[in-house]
C-alpha positions as CSV (number, residue, x, y, z in Angstrom):
1,X,0.0,0.0,-0.2
2,X,1.6,3.4,-0.8
3,X,2.1,5.7,1.8
4,X,0.3,9.0,2.5
5,X,2.5,12.1,1.8
6,X,3.4,14.3,4.7
7,X,1.2,17.1,4.9
8,X,2.6,20.6,5.4
9,X,0.7,23.6,7.0
10,X,-0.5,25.1,4.1
11,X,0.5,29.1,4.0
12,X,-2.5,31.5,4.5
13,X,-1.5,33.1,1.7
14,X,-2.0,30.0,-0.8
15,X,-5.5,29.3,0.9
16,X,-6.5,33.2,0.3
17,X,-5.3,33.0,-3.1
18,X,-7.3,29.9,-3.8
19,X,-10.5,31.3,-2.4
20,X,-9.8,34.4,-4.6
21,X,-9.2,32.4,-7.6
22,X,-12.7,30.7,-7.0
23,X,-14.5,34.4,-6.3
24,X,-12.6,35.4,-9.4
25,X,-13.5,32.7,-11.4
26,X,-17.3,32.7,-10.6
27,X,-17.5,36.5,-11.4
28,X,-16.0,36.1,-14.6
29,X,-18.2,33.3,-16.0
30,X,-21.2,35.2,-14.6
31,X,-20.2,38.4,-16.4
32,X,-19.7,36.4,-19.5
33,X,-22.8,35.1,-19.4
34,X,-24.4,38.6,-18.7
35,X,-22.3,40.1,-21.6
36,X,-24.5,37.9,-24.3
37,X,-27.5,37.4,-22.3
38,X,-29.7,39.2,-24.8
39,X,-28.1,38.1,-28.1
40,X,-30.2,36.3,-30.3
41,X,-29.2,32.3,-30.7
42,X,-29.2,33.4,-34.5
43,X,-27.0,36.1,-34.4
44,X,-23.5,35.6,-36.2
45,X,-20.4,34.9,-34.5
46,X,-19.3,38.5,-36.0
47,X,-22.6,40.2,-34.6
48,X,-22.1,38.2,-31.2
49,X,-18.6,39.4,-31.0
50,X,-19.3,43.2,-31.7
51,X,-22.2,43.4,-29.6
52,X,-20.4,41.8,-26.6
53,X,-17.7,44.5,-27.1
54,X,-20.3,46.7,-26.6
55,X,-21.2,45.6,-23.2
56,X,-20.1,46.9,-19.6
57,X,-20.0,43.1,-18.5
58,X,-17.4,42.2,-21.1
59,X,-15.1,44.6,-19.9
60,X,-16.0,43.9,-15.9
61,X,-14.9,40.3,-17.0
62,X,-11.7,41.3,-18.5
63,X,-10.7,43.4,-15.3
64,X,-11.7,40.2,-13.0
65,X,-9.6,38.2,-15.7
66,X,-6.5,40.3,-15.2
67,X,-7.0,40.1,-11.7
68,X,-7.2,36.4,-11.4
69,X,-4.1,36.2,-13.9
70,X,-2.0,38.2,-10.9
71,X,-3.4,36.2,-8.0
72,X,-3.1,32.9,-9.7
73,X,0.7,33.4,-10.4
74,X,1.1,34.6,-6.7
75,X,-0.7,31.1,-5.7
76,X,1.7,29.1,-8.2
77,X,4.6,30.6,-6.7
78,X,3.9,29.0,-3.5
79,X,2.3,25.7,-4.1
80,X,2.3,22.9,-6.7
81,X,0.2,23.5,-9.7
82,X,-1.3,19.8,-9.0
83,X,-2.3,20.8,-5.8
84,X,-3.7,24.2,-6.5
85,X,-5.9,23.8,-9.7
86,X,-8.3,21.3,-8.7
87,X,-9.4,23.5,-6.1
88,X,-10.6,25.7,-8.9
89,X,-13.1,23.0,-9.6
90,X,-15.1,24.6,-6.8
91,X,-15.9,27.6,-9.0
92,X,-18.1,24.9,-10.9
93,X,-20.1,24.8,-7.7
94,X,-20.6,28.7,-6.8
95,X,-21.3,29.5,-10.7
96,X,-24.0,26.7,-10.8
97,X,-25.3,28.0,-7.6
98,X,-25.3,31.7,-8.8
99,X,-26.6,30.5,-12.0
100,X,-29.4,28.6,-10.6
101,X,-30.7,31.6,-8.0
102,X,-29.5,34.7,-10.4
103,X,-30.2,33.4,-14.1
104,X,-32.9,30.9,-13.1
105,X,-31.0,28.0,-14.8
106,X,-32.2,24.5,-13.9
107,X,-30.5,22.2,-11.2
108,X,-30.7,18.6,-12.1
109,X,-29.8,15.7,-10.1
110,X,-27.0,15.0,-12.6
111,X,-25.9,18.5,-12.1
112,X,-25.8,17.8,-8.1
113,X,-24.5,14.5,-8.5
114,X,-21.5,16.3,-10.6
115,X,-21.1,18.8,-7.7
116,X,-20.8,15.9,-5.3
117,X,-18.2,14.3,-7.1
118,X,-16.2,17.6,-7.4
119,X,-16.3,17.8,-3.8
120,X,-14.9,14.6,-3.1
121,X,-12.2,15.0,-5.5
122,X,-11.2,18.5,-3.9
123,X,-11.5,16.9,-0.4
124,X,-8.9,14.1,-1.3
125,X,-6.5,16.5,-3.0
126,X,-6.6,18.6,0.3
127,X,-5.3,15.5,2.0
128,X,-1.9,15.7,0.2
129,X,1.2,18.3,0.7
130,X,0.8,21.6,-1.3
131,X,4.4,21.6,-2.2
132,X,5.9,18.6,-2.9
133,X,9.1,20.0,-5.0
134,X,10.3,22.1,-2.0
135,X,10.0,25.2,-4.4
136,X,8.7,27.2,-1.4
137,X,11.5,26.3,0.7
138,X,13.9,27.2,-1.8
139,X,12.2,30.4,-2.5
140,X,12.2,31.4,1.1
141,X,15.8,30.4,1.3
142,X,16.7,32.7,-1.6
143,X,14.9,35.4,-0.1
144,X,12.7,36.0,-3.0
Protein backbone atom coordinates (compact mmCIF):
# COMPACT_ATOMS: atom_id res chain seq x y z
CA UNK A 1 0.00 0.00 0.00
CA UNK A 2 1.25 3.47 -0.89
CA UNK A 3 2.27 5.74 1.98
CA UNK A 4 0.43 9.02 2.43
CA UNK A 5 2.45 12.15 1.74
CA UNK A 6 3.49 14.09 4.84
CA UNK A 7 1.20 17.08 5.13
CA UNK A 8 2.64 20.52 5.61
CA UNK A 9 0.71 23.48 6.96
CA UNK A 10 -0.76 25.29 3.98
CA UNK A 11 0.34 28.94 4.05
CA UNK A 12 -2.53 31.36 4.57
CA UNK A 13 -1.49 33.22 1.40
CA UNK A 14 -2.14 30.03 -0.60
CA UNK A 15 -5.54 29.53 1.02
CA UNK A 16 -6.54 33.15 0.45
CA UNK A 17 -5.26 33.00 -3.14
CA UNK A 18 -7.23 29.83 -3.90
CA UNK A 19 -10.42 31.29 -2.39
CA UNK A 20 -9.88 34.48 -4.38
CA UNK A 21 -9.33 32.41 -7.54
CA UNK A 22 -12.67 30.66 -6.99
CA UNK A 23 -14.46 33.98 -6.39
CA UNK A 24 -12.85 35.65 -9.40
CA UNK A 25 -13.56 32.71 -11.69
CA UNK A 26 -17.19 32.75 -10.58
CA UNK A 27 -17.46 36.48 -11.24
CA UNK A 28 -15.81 36.09 -14.64
CA UNK A 29 -18.20 33.32 -15.73
CA UNK A 30 -21.31 35.22 -14.59
CA UNK A 31 -20.09 38.39 -16.33
CA UNK A 32 -19.42 36.44 -19.57
CA UNK A 33 -22.97 35.13 -19.47
CA UNK A 34 -24.46 38.54 -18.72
CA UNK A 35 -22.43 40.08 -21.56
CA UNK A 36 -24.17 37.82 -24.10
CA UNK A 37 -27.47 37.26 -22.29
CA UNK A 38 -29.84 38.96 -24.71
CA UNK A 39 -28.01 38.28 -27.96
CA UNK A 40 -30.25 36.07 -30.14
CA UNK A 41 -29.11 32.48 -30.76
CA UNK A 42 -29.44 33.22 -34.47
CA UNK A 43 -26.82 36.03 -34.35
CA UNK A 44 -23.67 35.39 -36.34
CA UNK A 45 -20.30 35.00 -34.64
CA UNK A 46 -19.26 38.46 -35.84
CA UNK A 47 -22.48 40.06 -34.57
CA UNK A 48 -22.12 38.28 -31.24
CA UNK A 49 -18.50 39.41 -30.86
CA UNK A 50 -19.17 43.02 -31.88
CA UNK A 51 -22.23 43.29 -29.66
CA UNK A 52 -20.36 41.79 -26.73
CA UNK A 53 -17.64 44.43 -27.13
CA UNK A 54 -20.27 47.11 -26.42
CA UNK A 55 -21.33 45.53 -23.11
CA UNK A 56 -19.93 46.73 -19.77
CA UNK A 57 -20.06 43.16 -18.42
CA UNK A 58 -17.48 42.14 -21.02
CA UNK A 59 -15.03 44.73 -19.68
CA UNK A 60 -15.78 43.82 -16.07
CA UNK A 61 -15.03 40.19 -16.96
CA UNK A 62 -11.74 41.22 -18.56
CA UNK A 63 -10.79 43.26 -15.48
CA UNK A 64 -11.57 40.29 -13.22
CA UNK A 65 -9.60 38.07 -15.62
CA UNK A 66 -6.53 40.32 -15.23
CA UNK A 67 -6.89 40.21 -11.44
CA UNK A 68 -7.21 36.42 -11.67
CA UNK A 69 -3.95 36.22 -13.64
CA UNK A 70 -2.01 38.17 -11.01
CA UNK A 71 -3.61 36.22 -8.17
CA UNK A 72 -2.94 32.85 -9.80
CA UNK A 73 0.72 33.60 -10.43
CA UNK A 74 1.10 34.39 -6.72
CA UNK A 75 -0.61 31.12 -5.75
CA UNK A 76 1.58 29.05 -8.08
CA UNK A 77 4.73 30.66 -6.67
CA UNK A 78 3.85 29.00 -3.34
CA UNK A 79 2.06 25.76 -4.23
CA UNK A 80 2.19 22.88 -6.69
CA UNK A 81 -0.03 23.32 -9.73
CA UNK A 82 -1.33 19.78 -9.17
CA UNK A 83 -2.42 20.84 -5.67
CA UNK A 84 -3.83 24.32 -6.34
CA UNK A 85 -5.59 23.90 -9.69
CA UNK A 86 -8.09 21.21 -8.64
CA UNK A 87 -9.42 23.57 -5.95
CA UNK A 88 -10.55 25.91 -8.69
CA UNK A 89 -13.08 23.21 -9.62
CA UNK A 90 -15.05 24.58 -6.66
CA UNK A 91 -15.95 27.47 -8.96
CA UNK A 92 -18.15 24.98 -10.85
CA UNK A 93 -20.20 24.79 -7.68
CA UNK A 94 -20.33 28.54 -7.09
CA UNK A 95 -21.18 29.19 -10.76
CA UNK A 96 -23.89 26.52 -10.67
CA UNK A 97 -25.34 28.01 -7.48
CA UNK A 98 -25.34 31.60 -8.77
CA UNK A 99 -26.65 30.51 -12.17
CA UNK A 100 -29.53 28.72 -10.47
CA UNK A 101 -30.51 31.64 -8.27
CA UNK A 102 -29.64 34.70 -10.39
CA UNK A 103 -29.96 33.44 -13.97
CA UNK A 104 -32.81 31.01 -13.16
CA UNK A 105 -31.05 28.04 -14.74
CA UNK A 106 -32.26 24.56 -13.82
CA UNK A 107 -30.48 22.41 -11.24
CA UNK A 108 -30.85 18.75 -12.17
CA UNK A 109 -30.02 15.58 -10.27
CA UNK A 110 -27.09 14.94 -12.64
CA UNK A 111 -25.63 18.40 -12.01
CA UNK A 112 -26.02 17.94 -8.28
CA UNK A 113 -24.32 14.52 -8.55
CA UNK A 114 -21.44 16.18 -10.41
CA UNK A 115 -21.10 18.71 -7.57
CA UNK A 116 -20.79 15.85 -5.08
CA UNK A 117 -18.00 14.27 -7.14
CA UNK A 118 -16.18 17.61 -7.37
CA UNK A 119 -16.39 18.01 -3.60
CA UNK A 120 -15.03 14.49 -3.08
CA UNK A 121 -12.12 15.14 -5.47
CA UNK A 122 -11.21 18.45 -3.83
CA UNK A 123 -11.40 16.83 -0.39
CA UNK A 124 -9.00 14.06 -1.44
CA UNK A 125 -6.52 16.52 -2.94
CA UNK A 126 -6.72 18.72 0.17
CA UNK A 127 -5.36 15.76 2.15
CA UNK A 128 -2.04 15.94 0.22
CA UNK A 129 0.98 18.23 0.55
CA UNK A 130 0.70 21.63 -1.11
CA UNK A 131 4.38 21.65 -2.10
CA UNK A 132 6.05 18.40 -3.14
CA UNK A 133 8.95 20.04 -4.98
CA UNK A 134 10.29 22.10 -2.10
CA UNK A 135 9.89 25.22 -4.22
CA UNK A 136 8.44 27.20 -1.31
CA UNK A 137 11.43 26.33 0.86
CA UNK A 138 13.83 27.23 -1.97
CA UNK A 139 11.98 30.50 -2.49
CA UNK A 140 12.24 31.38 1.21
CA UNK A 141 15.95 30.44 1.39
CA UNK A 142 16.84 32.52 -1.66
CA UNK A 143 15.08 35.52 -0.14
CA UNK A 144 12.65 35.79 -3.10
